N, C-alpha and C positions, 0 to 999 in steps of 0.2 A: 408937273409933267415930268417924266424919268429922261434924264440926259441921253443922248447916244452913250457918251464915256460910260455911265454906270450902267446902262444896258449891255454893254459892251463885257465891261467888268463882269458883271452878273454871269453872263454867259460864261467867261471864261473859269470862273469860280464853278460853276453846275458842272463843265466839262471835266475841270480837273479832279471832281470831286465823281466821275462816273456817272453822273445823273444825264443821262444823253439826252432823252427824249425833251427835257427841259432846256437845255444847254440850246437845241437847235430851234427851238421856239424864241428863246434871246438872240440869238444871232438874225432869226427871220426879220423880229421887229425890227434890229435895227437896219437892215436890209429895204426892208417897207421906206424906210425913212431918206435911205441912202443907196442905192440900188447896183452902186459903182464900189461903194467900201472895200476897197482891196484886202483890208486887216480881217475884215468880218468874213469875208469869200474865201478865205485863204481857212481859215478856223473851220468855218462852217465844211469845208471840203477836205481838211484831214478828220474832223468827226464823222463824215460817210466813210472815210477811207477805214478808220476806226470800226466802225458798223460793218464794213464788208459790203458797201455799197459804193465798188468801186468806178461802176459807168458815173454814176451821180457828181463822186469826187473827181474826177478827171473833168466832166463838165464845166465844174466850178473852178478849178484848179486851172481851165484855159483860158477862161473868162479873166483870172488874175491873169494871168499873163499878157493877155489882150490889153487890160488896163492898164498897167505897168509892165512894160515890155521891157527885157535888158535886167530884170531884176534878177541875180543870181537865187537867192533863198526861194524864190518863187518858180522858176525853172526846177531847183533839186527836188523840191515838193511835189512838181508835176509827175518828174521822171519816177519817181519812189511807184507813184500810184501807178503809171504805165507799166514799169515792170510787174508789179504784182497782177495787172492785168493779160501779161503773158504777151508785150510790144515793148520788148528790148530795144529792136532798131529805133522807136519811137523814143523811148527812152533815151538810150545813147543821142540822140540828137538834143535834145534839152539840155541834157548834161555838158554836152560839148559848147552849148550856148553859155552855158552858166560858167564854164570854165575858161571859156575866151573872155568872158567879162571881170571874171576874177581868178586867175591863176591860183590863187595859192588858197583856195576853198577847199580845203580838204575833206569835207563831208562830202562833196559832189564827187571828188577825185575817188573815194571810196565806193561812191554808188556805180560811180562811172566800173571801176575794176569789177565790181559784182556783175552786171550788165555786161561787161567785155567777155568776163568768164561765160558767161551762160550762152553768149556767141560764138565761143569759141577761142576768140580772140587772145589766147594767153598770154603772149609777151605782151602785148599793150595791157592789159590786166596787171600784171609785173611790172611794167612802168609806171602804172597812176599810183599802184603801192607805194612804189620806191619813192615817189615823188612825195607823199603824202609823211611817210617816215622821216624825210629830209626835214620835211617842216614839221613833224611833232615827233620826236624821237623816242623812241619806246611807247608809241601808242599800241595798247593791248589788240584793238579790234583791226586795225591794218595788218599787225604783226599774225594776227591767225588766219585773218585773210588771205593773207601773202602765203603763208603755210600751205592753204587750203589749193591757191593756185599752184605753186612748184609740185603739189600732190597730183593736180591735172596736168603738169608737164612731165610727170614721173620722175622727178627729182626729190627724191623722197629724204634724202640724206638733207638738203637745205630745208624741207620743209621741217624736219624734225627740228632744226636749230632755231628755225622761225618762231615754231612753238615754243621750244625752250626760252626764248626770249620773251614773249609773250608769258611766259609763267613766272620770270624773275620778279614780278610783280605780286606776286601770291597767286594760291590755287585759282583755276579756272576750267570748269566743269568741259566748256567745248575745245580750249587748247589742248587739254589733256585727251578727251576724246578723240579729238583729229590727229594728236601725235599717235595715239595706240593705231590709229588705221595707218599711218604712215610705216611703223614698225610691222604693222601685220604683212605689210606690201614687201618689206624687206627681208622675211621669214625670220623675223628677230620675236618671236612669239610670247617667251617669257617677259621680255621688257615691254612688249603690248601689252600684255595681261594685266602688269603692274599699273600702269598709264591708267588703262581701264578701271581699274578698282580706286585709284585716285581719285578719278571723275565722279565715279559712284561715290566717294566718300563727301566729293562737292556737291552734288547735287544728285541726289538717290530718286528725287521725283523725274530723271533725264532716262529716255528708254534708248538713246543710242548705244550708250556704255555699254548696258548690258548686254547687247546684239553683239555689237565688236569684242566684247569679253566672249562671246559662245563661239566667236570664230576662231579665238587665239587656242580657246580649249582646244576647240574640234582640230586645229592645226596640230597641238599636241597629241592626241591620240586619247584625249579626257572625254570621250563622247558624251556618258551620261552629265556631267557638269555640265557641258555646251548645252546641251537639252534643256535644265534649270534654267542657265542663265537666258536662252530664248524665251523660255515662259514668263523669266520675269519681264521682258524686254515687251512682251506682248501684253500680258498685264497692265503695261502704263501706256503702250500703243498698240490698240488690239489691230487698227489699220495698217501697221508694218506686213507688207506683203513680201519684203525682202527677208525679214525674221522669220517668218513662216516657212519660207523659201530656205533659210539655212539650218532653220529646226529640222525640216524632212531630210535635208542632207545627212546631219549628223545621226537621225533617226533609221536612215537606212544604212550607215557604218555599226549598229546596232542590232541591224536584223528587223527593226519593227516597221516591216515596209508597209503595211497596209494604214499605217497611222501616218507615214512619210506621204503614200498616196494620198491621204486627206489633206497634210498640208500642204502640198502642191495645190491639189483642187484650190482650195480656200484661196491660194496664193494670185492663182489665176482668176478668180472671181474680181479682183481689185483692179482696178485702170490708173495705171498702168501696171501690169503683172511684171514682175522682175524677170529679167533678161535669162533665157535656156530652161525657164520653168514647162514648157511645155515639152520640151523634148525630154524633160529628164522625167515629169509625170508617166508620161507614156513608157518610158524605160522601168519605172518602178513598176506599171502594172502588169508590163511583161514579164518581171521578177517573179511576180505570186501568182499568176496566169489568171490574172482577173481582165478578161477581155469583152465586158458588156458594151463599152463604149468606144473601144481602140480603133476602130475602122474610120469614124468619122473624125476622131482625133486624129489621127496620122495624116489622114486626105486635108485638114487643116494646116496639120504642121508643117507641110510640104507647102501647099499654098503660102506660108508664110515667108518661109526660106525663100522659097523664088522671087515672092516682093522685097526681098533683102532687108527681112526682121530679124532680129539675135533672138529666135526663140529655143534653139538649142544647140547643145555643146555637138562638136563632132561626135564623139563617142558615144553620146545618147542617140543619135541619129541611126549610128551603125543596123541596127534590129529593124527598122523601117524601110521600106521600099520606094528609096529614095533616087537610086542609079548613080553613076560616075558624077554625072555634071552637076547633079545639087549637092552631092558631096562636098565637091570642090567649093561650091557658092558657101557653104555652110562653113567649111575650115575658114574662106577669107574674110568671114564677117565676124567669124570667133578669134583670128588674130588681129584684125583692125582694131577691135575691141581691149583685147586681153596683151596682145604681144607685138606692137607694131615694132618693125624695126627702130633702131637706138638712131639718132640722129647725126652721131657720132663715133660711126665702128671702132673697135679695138684693132683690128686688125685692116690696115687701110693700104695695105697692097704689097707687092714684091713677095717673092719664096722665101722659104728657108733652105739653107746649106746643109741640109742634114745628110749622112751618109746612110743611116735608114730611114724610110717613112715613118714619122710618129704619128700613132693612130690612138685617138681617143673615143674610148665607149663611153658613153653617159646613161647612166640609168639609174632608177629609183628601184629596179627589181635584181640587184645582184645578193640573192637569197633563194628561199626554196619556194621558186615562181617559175609559171611558164614558160617566161622568157630566158630564166636561168638555163629550164630545164633542156631548151633547143639549142643554145649556144656556148655550154662551158666549154664543151671540146674544141669548139672553134678557138678559143684565146690561146688555147694548150697547144693547137697546131700552128699557129702562126710562123711564119719561118722568120726566126731571132734575126738570122744572118742581115736580113731586108729590113723588117719591119719593128718598130719597139710600141709596145703595146701598153696603153694606160687606161686604168678605168677610173671613172668621175661616180663616185658612188655618193646619190642626195637622198637614198631612201635609209631605211634603219637596219643596224647592223641587227641581226638575227641572231648572230651565232651559231649558226645550226650549221650540217656537214657541207653544206651547197656554198654559203658565204664562206667557209674554211677552203673550199676546193676553189672558188674563184679569185679569192687574195693570193691563192698560189701560181693560179693558172695567167695573171700579169707580171709585165716586168715592174709595173708601180701600181698598187693599189690606193687611189687618193678618195678619203673618207669626208665626203664636204656636205654631209648631213645638216641641215641648220643654217647653211651660208646664203647668204643672198643670192641672185641669179647673178647681181653685177661680179662678187667676190667669185662666184665657182667659174663666170667667164674669165675674170683676171687672171685666174688660177689658171685656165688652159693659154690663154696668151704668152702667159710665165715659162709656160710649159713647151711652148712651141710648136704646140699641137698643128701636124700638115692638115691631118683631116680628123672633124670632128662627126660622131656615129650618133647619132639620135638614138638609144634603143628604146623609148618612153613613147616619144609622140606624142598625139593629144589625146591621151588614154588621161584619165582621173589624175594623178600627179604630175602631169606634165611640168617641164620647166623649160617652155619654148621663150622664157625671157632670156634666158641663157643665150641662147643661138640667135635671138634679137641683136646682140651686144656684138655680133659677128666676130667671137674670139679667134677663129680659125680662118686659113684662104679657099677652104673647101668645106662643108658641111654638107649632111647626108643624112637622108631620113630612111631608115629602115625598121621592120621587122616588130615595134612595139605598138605600131598603128596600121591597120590594114586600107590604108588612103594617103589622098596627097594631105599636106602639110597647108596648101594655101600660104605657105610664107613666102616672100620674096629671096629671102636671107636663105632658104635651104636651097644647093646647088641641084642635088642628085637625089631619087629616090631608086631603089634597088628593086626590082621585080623580074618579070620574065614576059615571056609574049603571050604566055595563058592569063595572066593578072591582067595585062594591059593592051588589046590588042591595039589594031591601027584605028578599030571606031570609037574607042576610048581615049584615045592619046591627047586629046585635047582638053580632059577631064583632070589633067595633074601638072601643076605651076611649077615641078620640077622638072627639068633635065632626069629622063629615063637609063637606068642601066639595064639593060637585060642578060641575066646570067642565062646561061643556055638550058640547064634542067630546071631548078625550081629557085626562088628566092629564098624557101625557107632552109635556112640549115637545123641539121640533127646530130643531137649527141649519141653516137653509137655507142656508147658505154652505159646506157641507160639499162640498169636493173629491172630484168624481172623476177619476182618472189616463185622460190620455188615451189611452195606448198601454194596450192589454192583449196580453199572451203570448199566443201560439197554443193551442191546446186539446193539443197534444204536450209541450210545456214545462211545461204545469200539470198533466200525467199523464193526462189525459182522454183516452177513444179519439176518434178522428177523426170518428164518429157514433154514436147512439145516446143516448138520453134522459137527460139528467142531472138526478138530485135531489139536493138540497144541503140539508145544514142544520150551520152554523157556529155553534152554539152551544156552550156550554164544554162537556167533558167529562162534567161530574158531572151535567149536565142528561138526559143518555143513561140509559137502564134497560131491563131485559130486556122489557116492554111493549111500549115504543115501538120498541124494534130489531125485536121480532117482525113489526109493520106492516111496519117499512120493508125486512125481507127478504122478505114476500109480495108487497110492492110490484115489490120486483126480478125474482120469479119471474115476476109476471105480464107483465113490459115487457121482451122480448125485447130484449137489447143495450145495458140500460141499467145506469147506475150511480149509486153512491151517493158523492158530495162530503162529506166531514167535514173537521172542521178537527182538525188532528193537536195536540192540547195536551199529550200526553207521548208516549213511541214506547209504554210498555207499555198504553196505552188501544188504539192503532193493533193490537199485537199481540193484545190479549186478544177485540177486536173481530172480527177476521180470524179467529181458532179459534172463535168462536161462531158467525161465518158458513159456516164449514165443517160445525161441527157440524147447522146449518141447511138443508145440502144447496145453499146459493149460493157459486159460487165467490170464493176470499177477493180474488182478485186486483177484482172488482167493487167495492170498497170502496175509492175513492181519498182520501187525505191532503193537505191541505194544511198547509202551516208559516203561521204568523200574518206577517204583511204591515203595512207601513205603510198608516195608514188609506186612502188614495185608492186604494194599488192594490188594496187588499181589496175595496173598492167598485168598481172595475172588473173585476175577474176574475167577480162575479156574471152579467156579459153570457154567460157559457157555460153557468151553471147554466137550467136550464129551469122549476123549479117545487122553491121552498124549503118545507122540510118542519117545521112548527116541531115542540118537546119540550113534554111535559106530563110530570106535575102543575105543572111549572116550563118556563112559557114561554120562548121567546126576547124579551126588550127591546130592548135597543138595536139586538140582532142583527135582530131582525124591523124595525124602522126601516131597519138599513140595506141590506135584500134591498128595499123599496120604494123608498127613495132610488135605489137604485139600477136600479130599474125590473123587478124580479123577482118574479113572486104567490108568498105565502106562505100555505099554508092549515095552519091551528089549530083547536083543540079547547078549546072554552071549559069551563075546570075548575070547583072548587070552593073555593078560594081566590083572592086578589089575585094571586099569582105566575104564576095558570096563568089569567086572564084578561085579560092584559096585550095580546097580540096578538089578541085579538077586538076590543079599544078599540083599537087603532091601525087594523085592516084596517076598520074602521065611518068610524072619521074620515077616512079616505082614500076612504071611498065603494066599499068591497068586501065588503059582510057576507055575500054569496055565499059566500066562501072560509073562514068560520069554520062549523064542525061541531058537532054537538048532542051527538056521541056519540065514543068513538073507532073504532067502525063505520063512523060515517058520515065521520071523516076518513078512513078508508081507503079508503070507498069512491070520494070525492070525488077523492083522490088519481090511483088507480086509472084513475078516469075521464078526466082531465086529461091522464095519459102516454099515454092511447089517443087522445087529441082535438088535435093540434096545431094544427088552427086554432084552437079553442077556448081553448088557453094564447096565441096570437097574439091573439086578440081581448082577454084579459085584460091582455097586455103593453101593446097600446094604450089600454087605458081607464085602466089604471095610469099608464103615460105622459101622459096628457092631467089624470089628478084629481092628479097629484102637484103642480102648480102651482097647481090649482085649488079642490081639497079643503080641509079646514083641518086635516090632518095637520101638512103643512110651513110650514102660514103662521104662521111665529113672530110677527110683527107682532097678528097676531089673538091666539095666545095670550098675548102679554103682555098686552094689553088685560083678556083675561078674569082672567089672575091679579091683576092690579092689583085691579080692582072686589073682587075677593075678596078682598084685604089691607084695602082701606078697608070694607068691612063687617064686618070683624073689629075693624078699629079703632073704626068708628061705636058697635059693641055695649061695647065695652071703656069708651070715653071716656062712656058713657050710664050706665054701672055694671049692665051686663048680662053674665049669665053668656053663655059659649058657648053656641050651640045649629047646627044641622044649618043649612047656606046652599047655596040653590040659585043659581048664575050664570046668568041667561039669557044667549042668544047676543048679540054685539054688533054 
């Protein structure tokens, strides 16, 4: 008869050889003779865990602990399985007991650190790993895990140091990959790229470094290479939903929107889907005019945000019918995930004693861009006796005419592109900025992490993003009474600065080209009423388009002149027009053009039609500056009330409708009454240089008055409060 010792040895040999079914039979033969044999129960439990039968494994390992209580190795094994079952609290209790029995049990300490990290107890996890490293200096696994916990704590420099310590024993793909992740977080993308490529050389079959490499390449503007890198990651790990979502983002940058929509759709099929994917997918659908399932997707999107799920970036939510309160909820979820306030702020109290207030303007868009087109004159007009104006530019140096103008327009122009959030914040702190103004906000290339460090006593959200930041570290949002009426006030996390005319600055020096191509050259018919909307494609939606088609039907010979953002958008809208009984050739698409030429071609438009729930902003200013009336509807959130603000500031409130039906009726009436349109154009021509909208000097004085009021409160030790600026 085979002895128990021989049976157990045979089972272990078969187990080690990967012959798991035979090993199971041998272990069970031992247990038939000795049902409480702890060593065999343990081995069989670990065999089940290896085979993925985790509930069976946990049952057997609990028996082991019951048969031999207070045994650290048994408790550690049980904890490993409980963690795999997604029961981290139970796993932690088992590990606590193991470590009480053996305080120097390094394996249990590493496992408890992992469980604590999963539970969000990051400081405790770090303490466990420090104990391991005191017991086993230079332990590679502990160092890598320590780096991972430090990343979760957003202590990226320290995380890199931990990975570097782990790498001193030799190249390890996990350490190199995670080191790349930390470098990406610090915007050190060239170094991240090198780290990922070293990880790939160390383990070519590992998918994560290919995915991280794609992130670094995309951040460097190398989108084709990024797409190829994501493709390699997906070839190795086809179920990697985050790689799909990341590839979709890079495809969007290349204008390959249909492929991007498909990738986002595939990512959403995964469980769980990557954060923000649902919102980004509907944004791409709008970008190409693919509306087949848009309405149910948007309804689901809004329900998910209301339930507190991070399913959209705030920028991607803007074209959806969300309303101001839900926009705030979305922003708060995003900030909590991506840019929570720093534990220790850089500025910790007390005013600066500057003779002139130092205003720091932070932007990705100091170049030929809508924000620069609006604000360039403001920077030049600031009163240099009272204000020192400093630019922090973290976007590309395009070297174009606008960039050169802006560099001249500031007292100091600091190019901080490529610097980390922390480094930019420290530069602002060294410059002793009194008021830091974020001109980018929660748009695609935001740097909210800069403001999360609190580099300045006063921090202001203005112009770049049409809505609340949702961040506790922004003290003020610049707005006006049209944008944020009393009923909407609770939807903004900041205190509100109410300017007297409009929140939007405008450059009164924008040049309109003298020569305008004739209608035929622009693709327009020789006669007939021209409705126009030059908003970005993603602002157009089925509800708006339905109104536009009815307007074309009611105005014989009329056409709709749109901006051709991409060929798919034009194709899909023409198909949609045909489905609605409108000849597709009545939609005329204009290519993008240099700003002076774009402004000049407005002369062939009779009436501009605004979009909703996301209005034209700079687009509306362009039309009004060019002398073309705009019809809008005042909506339920900041982004849908901007055009109303602008029209009131130029003395044309009669063009602001109170509902979509009134918007349609007003546009229809104007199309039928050329004399009324001519009168509006004459009124607009008079008001352009006499009403507040394009009076940049007036706007600058109002904004400066707001800055003074903010500073007076701060220097008096008073908290921020809503500020109303009276007309000067």
